C-alpha positions as CSV (number, residue, x, y, z in Angstrom):
1,M,0.0,0.0,0.0
2,P,1.5,3.4,-1.0
3,N,1.7,6.2,1.5
4,G,-1.2,8.5,1.4
5,Y,-3.7,5.9,0.4
6,T,-5.7,3.3,2.3
7,G,-5.1,0.8,-0.6
8,K,-8.8,-0.1,-0.6
9,I,-11.6,0.6,-3.0
10,L,-15.2,-0.5,-2.1
11,H,-17.4,-2.0,-4.9
12,V,-21.1,-1.8,-4.3
13,D,-23.7,-3.7,-6.5
14,L,-27.1,-2.3,-5.3
15,S,-29.1,-4.8,-7.4
16,N,-28.0,-7.7,-5.3
17,G,-26.7,-5.9,-2.2
18,S,-23.2,-7.2,-2.6
19,L,-20.2,-5.3,-1.3
20,S,-16.6,-6.2,-1.9
21,V,-13.1,-4.7,-1.5
22,E,-10.5,-4.3,-4.1
23,Q,-6.8,-3.6,-3.3
24,P,-5.1,-2.3,-6.4
25,E,-1.3,-2.4,-7.1
26,E,0.8,0.7,-6.3
27,A,1.4,1.3,-10.0
28,F,-2.4,1.8,-10.5
29,Y,-2.4,4.5,-7.9
30,R,0.6,6.3,-9.4
31,K,-0.8,6.1,-12.9
32,Y,-4.2,7.8,-12.0
33,L,-3.6,9.4,-8.6
34,G,-7.3,9.3,-7.8
35,G,-10.4,11.4,-8.5
36,S,-11.9,11.3,-11.9
37,A,-9.0,9.7,-13.7
38,M,-9.3,6.7,-11.4
39,G,-13.1,6.8,-11.6
40,M,-12.9,6.6,-15.4
41,H,-11.0,3.4,-15.3
42,Y,-14.0,1.7,-13.8
43,I,-16.6,3.6,-15.8
44,L,-15.1,2.7,-19.1
45,R,-14.4,-0.9,-18.0
46,D,-17.8,-1.7,-16.4
47,M,-20.5,0.5,-18.0
48,P,-22.0,-0.9,-21.3
49,K,-22.0,1.4,-24.3
50,G,-25.2,3.3,-24.7
51,A,-26.4,2.8,-21.1
52,D,-29.2,5.1,-20.0
53,P,-27.9,7.6,-17.4
54,L,-30.7,6.7,-15.1
55,S,-30.5,3.0,-15.5
56,P,-28.9,0.4,-13.2
57,E,-26.2,0.0,-15.8
58,N,-24.8,3.5,-15.1
59,V,-21.7,3.4,-12.9
60,L,-21.3,6.1,-10.3
61,T,-17.8,6.5,-8.8
62,L,-16.8,8.5,-5.8
63,F,-13.0,9.0,-5.4
64,T,-10.7,10.9,-3.1
65,G,-7.1,11.5,-4.1
66,V,-3.5,10.8,-3.2
67,T,-3.2,13.3,-0.4
68,T,-6.8,13.4,0.9
69,G,-6.8,13.6,4.7
70,A,-3.1,14.6,5.0
71,P,-2.4,17.5,7.4
72,I,-2.1,20.3,4.8
73,S,-4.5,22.8,3.2
74,G,-6.6,22.1,0.1
75,Q,-6.6,18.3,0.0
76,S,-10.1,17.3,1.2
77,R,-11.8,16.9,-2.2
78,L,-14.1,14.3,-3.7
79,N,-14.9,13.6,-7.3
80,A,-18.1,12.1,-8.5
81,N,-18.4,10.6,-12.0
82,A,-21.0,8.8,-14.0
83,K,-22.8,9.2,-17.4
84,S,-24.6,12.5,-17.1
85,P,-28.4,12.7,-17.5
86,I,-27.8,16.3,-18.8
87,S,-25.4,15.7,-21.7
88,G,-25.5,11.9,-22.3
89,G,-21.7,12.2,-22.0
90,I,-19.4,12.0,-19.0
91,G,-20.5,13.7,-15.8
92,D,-17.9,15.1,-13.5
93,S,-18.2,17.1,-10.3
94,Q,-16.0,18.0,-7.3
95,S,-16.8,18.9,-3.7
96,G,-14.9,19.8,-0.6
97,G,-15.7,20.0,3.1
98,F,-15.0,17.1,5.5
99,F,-16.6,14.1,3.8
100,P,-13.6,13.4,1.5
101,A,-11.1,13.2,4.4
102,E,-13.5,11.2,6.5
103,L,-14.0,8.7,3.8
104,K,-10.2,8.1,3.8
105,F,-10.2,7.9,7.6
106,A,-13.0,5.3,7.4
107,G,-10.6,3.1,5.4
108,F,-11.3,3.7,1.6
109,D,-9.9,5.7,-1.3
110,G,-13.0,5.4,-3.3
111,I,-16.3,3.7,-4.0
112,V,-17.6,2.2,-7.3
113,I,-21.4,1.9,-7.3
114,K,-23.5,-0.2,-9.8
115,G,-27.1,-1.4,-10.0
116,K,-30.2,-0.3,-8.3
117,S,-31.7,-1.2,-4.9
118,S,-35.3,-2.4,-4.8
119,T,-35.9,-0.1,-1.8
120,P,-34.2,3.1,-0.6
121,V,-30.9,2.4,1.3
122,Y,-27.9,4.2,2.5
123,L,-24.3,3.0,2.6
124,A,-22.6,3.2,6.0
125,I,-18.8,2.9,6.1
126,I,-17.7,2.9,9.7
127,D,-14.1,2.2,10.9
128,G,-13.4,0.0,7.9
129,G,-16.7,-1.9,8.1
130,Y,-19.5,-1.4,5.6
131,E,-23.1,-2.3,5.1
132,L,-26.3,-1.1,3.4
133,R,-29.1,0.2,5.7
134,D,-32.7,1.1,5.2
135,A,-33.3,4.7,4.2
136,S,-37.1,4.8,3.7
137,H,-37.4,7.1,6.7
138,L,-35.1,9.6,5.1
139,M,-37.0,10.2,1.9
140,G,-38.9,13.5,1.4
141,K,-36.8,15.4,3.9
142,I,-34.5,18.3,3.3
143,T,-30.8,17.9,3.6
144,G,-30.5,19.4,7.1
145,E,-33.1,17.0,8.5
146,V,-31.4,14.0,6.9
147,D,-28.1,15.0,8.5
148,D,-29.8,15.3,11.9
149,I,-31.4,11.9,11.7
150,I,-28.3,10.1,10.5
151,H,-26.1,11.8,13.2
152,K,-28.5,10.4,15.8
153,E,-28.5,6.9,14.2
154,V,-24.8,6.6,13.5
155,D,-22.5,9.1,15.1
156,P,-22.7,12.9,15.6
157,K,-19.3,13.2,13.9
158,A,-20.3,11.1,10.8
159,E,-20.0,12.8,7.4
160,I,-22.9,12.4,5.0
161,L,-23.1,12.6,1.2
162,Q,-26.8,12.6,0.1
163,H,-29.1,13.3,-2.8
164,G,-32.0,15.6,-1.9
165,I,-35.7,16.1,-2.5
166,G,-34.8,17.9,-5.8
167,A,-33.6,14.5,-7.2
168,E,-36.6,12.7,-5.7
169,N,-38.7,15.2,-7.7
170,G,-36.7,14.6,-10.9
171,V,-34.7,17.8,-11.1
172,L,-32.2,17.1,-13.8
173,F,-29.3,19.1,-12.2
174,S,-29.6,17.6,-8.7
175,T,-26.5,17.4,-6.7
176,L,-24.7,15.3,-4.1
177,C,-24.7,17.3,-0.9
178,S,-22.6,17.1,2.3
179,M,-22.7,19.2,5.4
180,S,-26.0,20.6,4.0
181,N,-23.9,23.1,2.0
182,R,-21.1,21.5,0.0
183,H,-22.0,20.0,-3.3
184,N,-20.9,17.8,-6.1
185,G,-23.0,20.2,-8.0
186,R,-22.7,20.0,-11.8
187,T,-23.8,17.3,-14.3
188,G,-26.7,15.8,-12.4
189,M,-24.8,13.3,-10.1
190,G,-27.5,13.6,-7.5
191,L,-30.2,12.4,-9.9
192,V,-27.9,9.4,-10.8
193,M,-27.6,8.4,-7.2
194,A,-31.3,8.8,-6.7
195,S,-32.0,6.6,-9.7
196,K,-30.1,3.8,-7.9
197,N,-32.3,4.2,-4.8
198,L,-29.2,5.1,-2.8
199,K,-30.1,7.9,-0.5
200,A,-26.7,8.6,1.1
201,V,-23.2,7.5,1.9
202,V,-22.3,7.8,5.5
203,V,-18.6,7.7,6.7
204,R,-16.8,7.8,10.0
205,G,-13.4,6.5,10.9
206,K,-10.1,7.0,12.8
207,Q,-7.5,5.6,10.3
208,K,-4.7,8.1,9.9
209,V,-3.1,8.9,6.6
210,N,0.5,7.6,6.4
211,V,2.9,10.3,5.2
212,A,6.4,9.3,3.9
213,D,8.1,12.6,4.7
214,Q,6.3,14.4,7.5
215,K,9.1,16.9,8.0
216,S,8.9,18.2,4.4
217,L,5.1,18.2,4.5
218,T,5.1,20.2,7.8
219,A,7.6,22.7,6.3
220,L,5.3,23.2,3.2
221,N,2.3,23.5,5.4
222,R,3.9,26.3,7.4
223,I,4.7,28.3,4.2
224,G,1.0,28.5,3.2
225,P,-0.4,30.7,6.0
226,K,2.6,33.0,5.8
227,A,2.2,33.5,2.1
228,I,-1.4,34.7,2.2
229,P,-0.7,38.4,3.1
230,D,1.6,38.8,0.1
231,N,-0.9,37.3,-2.4
232,P,-3.7,39.8,-3.2
233,D,-5.9,37.1,-4.7
234,M,-5.6,34.9,-1.5
235,V,-6.3,37.9,0.8
236,G,-9.5,38.6,-1.0
237,L,-10.5,35.0,-1.1
238,A,-9.9,34.5,2.6
239,R,-11.7,37.8,3.6
240,D,-14.7,37.8,1.2
241,G,-14.8,34.3,-0.2
242,T,-15.3,33.6,-3.9
243,A,-17.7,36.5,-3.8
244,T,-14.6,38.8,-3.9
245,V,-14.8,38.3,-7.7
246,V,-18.1,40.1,-8.1
247,L,-16.7,43.7,-8.3
248,F,-13.6,42.7,-10.4
249,N,-15.7,40.9,-13.0
250,N,-18.1,43.8,-13.2
251,T,-15.2,46.2,-13.7
252,I,-13.9,44.2,-16.7
253,G,-17.4,43.7,-18.2
254,C,-17.5,40.1,-17.3
255,L,-20.4,39.9,-14.8
256,P,-23.3,38.3,-16.7
257,T,-26.4,40.4,-16.4
258,R,-30.0,39.8,-17.3
259,N,-29.3,36.4,-18.8
260,Y,-26.0,37.2,-20.4
261,Q,-27.4,40.3,-22.3
262,E,-24.9,42.6,-20.7
263,G,-21.5,42.3,-18.9
264,Q,-22.1,44.9,-16.2
265,F,-24.7,45.1,-13.4
266,E,-25.7,48.3,-11.9
267,G,-26.6,46.6,-8.6
268,C,-23.2,44.8,-8.3
269,E,-22.1,46.4,-5.1
270,S,-25.3,45.2,-3.3
271,I,-24.4,41.6,-4.0
272,S,-20.7,41.8,-3.6
273,G,-18.4,39.9,-1.3
274,E,-17.5,43.1,0.5
275,R,-21.2,43.8,1.2
276,M,-21.8,40.3,2.4
277,T,-18.8,40.6,4.8
278,E,-20.1,43.9,6.1
279,T,-23.7,42.9,6.6
280,I,-24.8,39.2,6.8
281,L,-21.6,37.2,7.3
282,K,-21.8,35.2,10.5
283,E,-18.5,33.3,10.2
284,R,-15.9,31.9,7.8
285,D,-16.0,28.2,7.4
286,T,-13.4,25.8,6.0
287,C,-12.6,22.4,4.6
288,Y,-10.7,19.8,6.6
289,A,-7.2,21.2,7.7
290,C,-7.4,24.2,5.3
291,V,-6.2,27.7,6.5
292,V,-7.8,29.7,3.7
293,K,-11.4,29.5,5.1
294,C,-13.1,30.7,1.9
295,K,-16.5,29.2,2.8
296,R,-19.1,31.8,3.8
297,V,-21.7,31.3,6.5
298,V,-24.5,33.9,6.5
299,E,-27.4,34.5,8.8
300,I,-30.5,36.7,8.3
301,K,-32.9,36.8,11.2
302,D,-35.3,39.6,10.1
303,G,-37.1,40.7,7.0
304,P,-38.9,38.7,4.3
305,Y,-35.9,36.5,3.5
306,K,-34.6,34.7,6.6
307,V,-31.5,32.6,6.2
308,N,-30.3,29.8,8.5
309,P,-26.5,29.6,8.9
310,K,-26.7,25.8,8.8
311,Y,-26.9,26.1,5.0
312,G,-23.7,28.2,4.6
313,G,-23.8,31.2,2.3
314,P,-23.7,32.0,-1.4
315,E,-20.5,31.6,-3.5
316,Y,-19.7,34.0,-6.4
317,E,-21.5,31.8,-9.0
318,T,-24.7,31.8,-6.9
319,L,-24.5,35.6,-6.4
320,G,-24.2,35.8,-10.2
321,T,-26.9,33.4,-11.3
322,F,-29.6,34.4,-8.8
323,G,-28.3,38.0,-8.7
324,S,-27.0,39.7,-11.8
325,Y,-28.3,37.0,-14.2
326,C,-31.8,37.7,-12.9
327,G,-31.2,41.5,-12.5
328,I,-31.6,41.2,-8.7
329,D,-29.6,43.3,-6.3
330,D,-31.1,42.0,-3.0
331,I,-28.4,39.9,-1.2
332,A,-30.9,38.6,1.3
333,A,-33.1,37.1,-1.6
334,V,-30.0,35.6,-3.2
335,S,-28.9,34.1,0.1
336,L,-32.3,32.5,0.5
337,A,-32.1,31.1,-3.0
338,N,-28.8,29.6,-2.0
339,Q,-30.3,28.1,1.0
340,I,-33.2,26.6,-1.0
341,C,-30.7,25.0,-3.4
342,N,-28.8,23.5,-0.4
343,E,-32.0,22.3,1.3
344,Y,-33.2,20.5,-1.9
345,A,-29.7,19.6,-3.2
346,V,-29.8,21.2,-6.6
347,D,-27.0,23.0,-8.6
348,S,-27.3,26.7,-7.9
349,I,-25.6,27.6,-11.3
350,A,-28.1,25.6,-13.3
351,A,-31.1,26.7,-11.1
352,G,-30.4,30.4,-11.2
353,A,-29.4,30.5,-14.9
354,T,-32.5,28.5,-15.8
355,I,-34.7,31.0,-14.0
356,A,-32.8,33.9,-15.7
357,F,-33.5,32.2,-19.1
358,A,-37.2,31.9,-18.1
359,M,-37.2,35.6,-17.2
360,E,-36.0,36.6,-20.7
361,C,-38.6,34.3,-22.2
362,Y,-41.3,35.9,-20.1
363,E,-40.2,39.5,-20.9
364,K,-40.0,38.7,-24.7
365,G,-43.4,37.0,-24.8
366,V,-42.3,33.4,-25.2
367,I,-44.2,32.3,-22.1
368,T,-47.1,34.0,-20.3
369,K,-48.1,34.6,-16.7
370,E,-50.7,31.9,-17.2
371,Q,-47.8,29.4,-18.0
372,T,-45.7,30.6,-15.0
373,N,-48.3,29.6,-12.3
374,G,-49.2,33.3,-12.1
375,I,-45.6,34.4,-11.3
376,D,-44.7,37.9,-12.7
377,L,-41.3,36.6,-13.8
378,K,-39.6,39.9,-14.7
379,F,-35.9,40.7,-14.3
380,G,-35.3,42.3,-10.9
381,N,-38.3,40.7,-9.2
382,A,-36.8,39.0,-6.2
383,E,-40.0,37.5,-5.0
384,A,-40.8,36.0,-8.4
385,M,-37.3,34.5,-8.5
386,I,-37.9,32.7,-5.1
387,Q,-41.4,31.5,-6.2
388,A,-40.0,30.1,-9.4
389,L,-37.2,28.4,-7.5
390,Y,-39.6,26.7,-5.2
391,A,-41.7,25.6,-8.1
392,M,-38.6,24.1,-9.7
393,V,-37.3,22.1,-6.7
394,K,-40.7,20.9,-5.7
395,G,-41.8,20.0,-9.3
396,D,-44.8,22.2,-8.8
397,G,-47.1,22.0,-11.9
398,E,-46.0,22.0,-15.5
399,F,-44.0,25.2,-15.1
400,G,-42.0,23.8,-12.1
401,K,-41.3,20.5,-13.9
402,T,-40.2,22.3,-17.0
403,L,-37.8,24.5,-15.1
404,G,-36.4,21.4,-13.4
405,M,-35.4,20.0,-16.8
406,G,-33.0,23.0,-17.3
407,S,-33.1,25.7,-19.8
408,E,-32.1,23.7,-22.9
409,R,-35.0,21.3,-22.5
410,A,-37.3,24.1,-21.5
411,A,-36.5,25.9,-24.8
412,K,-37.6,22.7,-26.6
413,A,-40.8,22.7,-24.7
414,W,-41.6,26.4,-25.1
415,G,-40.3,26.9,-28.6
416,K,-41.1,30.3,-30.2
417,G,-37.4,31.1,-30.8
418,S,-36.5,30.7,-27.1
419,E,-33.3,28.8,-28.1
420,E,-31.9,32.2,-29.0
421,F,-31.7,33.0,-25.3
422,L,-29.8,29.9,-24.2
423,I,-26.4,30.0,-22.6
424,T,-25.9,26.2,-22.6
425,V,-23.1,23.9,-23.7
426,K,-23.8,20.2,-23.8
427,G,-26.9,21.0,-21.9
428,A,-25.1,22.7,-19.0
429,E,-25.8,26.4,-18.2
430,A,-22.7,28.6,-18.5
431,P,-21.2,29.9,-15.2
432,A,-20.7,33.6,-14.3
433,H,-17.6,34.3,-16.4
434,M,-18.2,35.7,-19.8
435,P,-16.3,34.3,-22.8
436,Q,-16.8,37.5,-24.6
437,A,-14.3,39.0,-22.2
438,K,-12.3,35.8,-21.6
439,R,-11.8,34.4,-25.0
440,S,-9.8,31.3,-24.2
441,L,-12.4,30.4,-21.5
442,G,-14.9,30.4,-24.4
443,L,-12.8,27.8,-26.1
444,I,-12.8,25.7,-22.9
445,Y,-16.6,26.1,-22.6
446,A,-16.9,24.6,-26.0
447,V,-14.5,21.7,-25.8
448,N,-14.8,20.8,-22.1
449,P,-16.2,17.2,-22.0
450,F,-19.0,17.9,-19.6
451,G,-20.1,21.3,-20.7
452,A,-19.3,24.9,-19.9
453,D,-17.2,25.1,-16.7
454,H,-15.2,27.9,-15.1
455,Q,-12.9,25.6,-13.1
456,S,-11.4,23.6,-15.9
457,S,-8.7,26.0,-17.0
458,E,-7.1,29.3,-15.9
459,H,-8.8,32.5,-16.9
460,D,-7.5,34.9,-19.5
461,P,-6.5,37.9,-17.4
462,Y,-3.6,35.8,-16.0
463,Y,-2.1,35.5,-19.5
464,E,-2.8,38.9,-21.0
465,E,-0.5,41.9,-21.2
466,G,0.0,43.6,-17.9
467,V,-0.2,40.4,-15.8
468,A,1.8,40.5,-12.6
469,D,5.3,38.9,-12.6
470,F,4.2,36.8,-9.6
471,N,1.5,35.1,-11.8
472,L,3.6,34.9,-15.0
473,D,6.6,33.3,-13.1
474,R,4.3,30.6,-11.9
475,L,2.9,29.9,-15.4
476,K,6.5,29.5,-16.7
477,Q,6.7,26.3,-14.5
478,I,4.3,24.7,-17.0
479,G,6.0,26.2,-20.1
480,L,3.9,29.4,-20.5
481,G,5.7,32.8,-20.7
482,S,4.3,35.0,-23.5
483,P,1.2,37.0,-22.4
484,Q,-1.2,37.9,-25.2
485,P,-3.4,40.9,-26.0
486,T,-6.7,41.4,-24.2
487,Y,-9.7,39.7,-25.9
488,S,-7.3,37.7,-28.1
489,L,-7.6,34.0,-29.1
490,T,-4.2,33.5,-30.7
491,E,-2.5,30.2,-31.0
492,E,-0.5,31.0,-27.9
493,K,-3.7,31.8,-26.0
494,V,-5.1,28.4,-27.1
495,R,-1.9,26.8,-25.8
496,F,-2.5,28.6,-22.5
497,A,-6.0,27.2,-22.4
498,Y,-4.9,23.7,-23.1
499,E,-1.9,23.5,-20.8
500,T,-3.8,25.1,-17.8
501,E,-6.7,22.7,-18.6
502,V,-4.3,19.8,-18.3
503,F,-3.0,21.1,-15.0
504,Y,-6.6,21.6,-13.6
505,S,-7.4,18.1,-14.9
506,M,-4.6,16.8,-12.8
507,L,-5.9,18.6,-9.8
508,D,-9.3,16.9,-10.2
509,S,-7.4,13.5,-10.3
510,A,-5.1,14.2,-7.3
511,E,-8.2,15.7,-5.7
512,L,-6.6,19.1,-4.8
513,C,-8.5,22.4,-4.3
514,Q,-8.0,24.7,-7.2
515,F,-8.0,27.7,-4.8
516,V,-5.0,26.3,-3.0
517,Y,-2.9,24.5,-5.7
518,G,-2.7,26.0,-9.2
519,P,-0.6,27.4,-12.0
520,T,-1.0,31.2,-11.1
521,W,-2.7,32.9,-8.2
522,T,-3.2,30.2,-5.6
523,L,-1.5,29.5,-2.3
524,Y,0.9,26.9,-3.7
525,D,2.3,26.7,-7.3
526,A,3.0,23.8,-9.6
527,K,6.4,22.9,-8.1
528,D,4.9,23.1,-4.6
529,T,2.2,20.7,-5.7
530,A,4.7,18.1,-6.9
531,Q,6.7,18.6,-3.7
532,M,3.6,18.1,-1.6
533,I,2.6,14.9,-3.3
534,S,6.2,13.6,-3.1
535,A,6.3,14.3,0.6
536,V,3.1,12.3,1.2
537,T,3.8,9.3,-1.0
538,G,7.5,9.1,-1.0
539,W,7.5,9.0,-4.8
540,D,9.8,11.4,-6.7
541,V,7.1,13.2,-8.5
542,S,7.8,16.0,-11.1
543,V,5.5,18.6,-12.6
544,D,5.8,16.8,-15.9
545,E,4.5,13.5,-14.4
546,L,1.6,15.4,-12.9
547,M,0.7,16.9,-16.2
548,E,0.7,13.4,-17.7
549,V,-2.0,12.4,-15.2
550,G,-4.0,15.5,-16.3
551,R,-3.7,14.4,-19.9
552,R,-4.9,10.9,-19.0
553,R,-8.1,12.2,-17.4
554,L,-8.9,14.4,-20.4
555,N,-8.3,11.7,-22.9
556,L,-10.4,9.2,-20.9
557,F,-13.2,11.7,-20.9
558,R,-13.0,12.2,-24.7
559,V,-12.9,8.4,-25.3
560,F,-16.0,7.9,-23.2
561,N,-17.8,10.8,-25.0
562,A,-16.9,9.4,-28.4
563,R,-18.1,6.0,-27.4
564,E,-21.5,7.6,-26.5
565,G,-21.8,9.5,-29.7
566,L,-20.4,13.0,-28.8
567,G,-17.8,14.8,-30.9
568,R,-17.1,18.1,-32.5
569,K,-20.7,18.7,-33.3
570,D,-21.2,18.9,-29.5
571,D,-18.2,21.2,-29.0
572,K,-20.2,24.3,-29.8
573,L,-21.2,27.6,-28.1
574,P,-24.7,29.0,-27.9
575,K,-25.8,31.6,-30.4
576,K,-26.1,34.3,-27.7
577,F,-22.3,34.4,-27.3
578,F,-21.9,35.5,-30.9
579,K,-24.3,38.5,-30.5
580,Q,-23.0,41.9,-29.4
581,L,-23.4,42.6,-25.7
582,K,-25.7,45.4,-24.7
583,G,-25.0,48.1,-22.1
584,T,-22.3,50.7,-21.6
585,G,-19.4,48.8,-20.0
586,P,-16.1,47.7,-21.5
587,T,-17.6,44.7,-23.2
588,A,-20.6,46.6,-24.7
589,G,-20.8,45.7,-28.4
590,V,-18.3,42.8,-27.9
591,A,-19.1,39.3,-29.3
592,L,-17.3,36.2,-30.2
593,T,-17.0,35.1,-33.8
594,Q,-17.7,31.7,-35.1
595,E,-14.5,31.8,-37.2
596,E,-12.2,32.4,-34.2
597,I,-13.9,29.7,-32.1
598,E,-13.8,27.1,-34.9
599,T,-10.1,27.9,-35.7
600,A,-9.2,27.7,-32.0
601,I,-11.0,24.3,-31.6
602,T,-9.0,22.9,-34.5
603,M,-5.7,24.2,-33.0
604,Y,-6.8,22.8,-29.6
605,Y,-7.5,19.3,-31.0
606,K,-4.1,19.3,-32.7
607,M,-2.3,20.2,-29.5
608,A,-4.2,17.5,-27.6
609,G,-3.4,14.8,-30.1
610,W,-7.0,14.3,-31.3
611,N,-8.5,13.9,-34.7
612,E,-10.7,16.4,-36.5
613,D,-13.7,15.2,-34.6
614,G,-12.0,15.6,-31.2
615,V,-11.4,11.9,-30.6
616,P,-8.0,10.9,-29.2
617,L,-5.6,9.3,-31.8
618,S,-4.4,5.8,-31.1
619,N,-0.8,6.9,-30.7
620,T,-1.9,9.6,-28.2
621,L,-3.5,6.9,-26.1
622,E,-0.6,4.6,-26.4
623,K,1.8,7.3,-25.1
624,L,-0.4,7.8,-22.1
625,D,-0.7,4.0,-21.5
626,L,-4.4,4.2,-22.3
627,A,-4.6,1.9,-25.3
628,W,-6.9,-0.3,-23.2
629,A,-9.6,2.4,-23.2
630,I,-10.6,2.1,-26.9
């Protein structure tokens, strides 16, 4: 068993109730590190081609990483993978908190889940033991209630990963939720778990993570806190959470407003991280052993929108999708929307963006007040936003059920040209970073295997003229050193997108937080990341070796998607991104062009070693020791 790992993977077949333990060779761990790269090994091996995402044949994997549970910041991460009910391609989603570390302490590196139980069950993993238990009494309850019941049944310190009522009601973008406020949010992994009649995974254990070089790890751990004051990005993240980005993105015309019609929001200060800190912030929360403490906990005791601190507080994306996307500048209303998403375990990006899409449809006459259950769904109407969200998560009437399918399927249901208002890629609503201002991010939105995602590559301002030496010096560690003009999508910018995507891909295999380890602004740089993994495992790990792991993950994703019928035809951006933005900010009148995106995609495929349809070439797979995957 290599240091850092437990050396055990739990296999669960819910159809017959069998549970078994696999103990892979050390070479297997070093090849994939963990996370989604490791999960893809089992998904490609065990899932039949063409399986329905909500059938027993879908394989759901939950994996920690090489350093999960070690005493250093940014390592308590969990990756969930399965065929996505949203795209029909691969589903991928990460979460933090304490569940990942506790799974390792309970004795396992990951879980592979197949089949479907005949009745609702939950999986309990306690101190190396494991069993399926009845979960019928947990159905129909919000996440906080489920947590309370299981804590009484099992252990007050047990960590719980569950699907919520949203999934029970068929919401397509349902999540896996832990601590009632941490999510494997994107790609519908909660609905996949619900389709298997698996209500939750409960973990508790006392097994310590073995570290090969504790002295080196401790030294690196001490550097982190001391480095925060000298890194402006980390100072803002620690003080105001991810919401610190609201005002910056607004300044550069990159804050999506009124369903991506504009890049600046006149009410941005009212929903900013600074305003949250000044008014409703109760405390800063964290993930296991992390000093950054970027998680917000808010509380509102008075007024129409009361918020319980049990359900955390809104991240930047949530402030964007329920705030500026919807033209709403009421931070209390947005915080309640965040709480509702946490209670029902649905993805706040998809939920808020779908409501914003419905608002544009309503204002432009595609849907009427009669169709919205009487809700006056205008931009800026906070009460209407909350009503629509409740209809969505509860599956209330035809309108609520349609919203619960997400905006792309809603457009098909409503018709009347509503597809012109979509901001979706592979069925997933775009997050709150605008590709009109961040061109290489637009490329990644298009080619990313599981849809538009803001955490799959580094963002353009870090590789544009005027970037700070601190950030550029770090990028040079992965071979990037030539900043490009603003709004450009040159070949060098494409290379920036690809190489940083590879690095982020590695982070989602090693299961490391992208706010702590990264190629530019984070607490630790690329070399620190390799040093940290070496200290834990005892392996002599280089940045180049880590990048190879990132390439493996990306190629496994593309192999899976190609097998399921996805290719270049699916690597496309919505029409709205090619229309000039409105407003008066720096991106007013700005739009992407089809030609630049198509040219960039072709360059990207060539850099990745894929054919013209985006499918990995056989020699590319052979170089990565992935020939088995075809």
